[in-house]
N, C-alpha and C positions, 0 to 999 in steps of 0.2 A: 504495499499499499504504500509506504514512503515514497519507492522509488519512481511509482505513477504520478504521487503526487509531486515529486522534484521534475517529473519530465515535462508533466503539464505547465509546472511555473515556468521553464526554459522556453516552454515553444507559447507560453503568454508572453515572454520577455520579447520572444522573437519577433512575434507578430505586432507589440506595443512600437516596436523599433522599425517595424517594415510601415505602420501606421503612420509615426510620426514622419517618415520621409515621405512619404506618397500624399498626405493632411495639405501639407501647402500648393500643393500642384491643381488638388481639387479644389475649385472652388464651390462648395454647396449651398452658397447664396445666404450662408448665414453669420455672416460677419457683422453686416450694419443692423440687423433685425434679428432678435431671435421669439418667436412665441409673440408678438406685440410689444416686446420693448426695445426701445432702440438702443443701439449699443456707441456708445461714444468711439471717437476716431483711433484715441491712443488704446482702447483697448482692441479694438476692431483690426489693428495692424499687427498683435503680439501672434507671435505663436506658442502651441500649446505648451511648450518647457517656460517660456517667458510669463504664460500666465499663470500658471503652476507657482513659479517662483516668488512671483506677486501676491498671490495668497498666502503664501510661507511667508512673506514679510507681514502681514497684515496683524495687527493685534487683533484679537477676538477676545468679546467678553464674555466671562461664562454668565448666569444666571444667578449666581451670588455675588457677582460684582468683582471677582477676580479677572485679571488679564491673562491670557495664554498666548503663546508663541506656537502655531504649528508649524513643523515642517516635514519635509518629505512627501510634501501634497503629489508632486508628479510620478513618485514609485507608487501609490494608492492605484489599485484597480477601479476602476471606472463604476461599478456599483457601490463600492466603498466611498467613493468623493461625492456619489449623489445621496447615500446614506448620510454622511457626514453632512453636506447641505442640507438636508430635509431637517437634523438634528435641530442644527443651528437656527433656522428660520421657527422649530417649533420653540425653542429655547427663546428667540427673540419675542416671539409671540406671547409669551407667556409672561416677560418684561411688561405686556403693556395689556396683561389681564383677557388676551385672545386665548383661545384652547385651539390649534391647527393641528 
């Protein structure tokens, strides 16, 4: 089981690297507007790695008011990134008395 997990991790890293190389070539039309949200030019022109580095540099506030610096966002799988964003959104909603 451990060998299979390691093999899957290697394949994931290779596919992710290939996607990183191909993504700039493919214009999927998601640079300036995503799901109805206008994306500012400085963000629209950053590549995946630069966007992740930007997230790493941002200070995020926990619901108890403490500041946490997240590092390694680039290396987290996509689903984990989505899960983190959903949790941060939920935490932020709780700060304002909303249940998201």
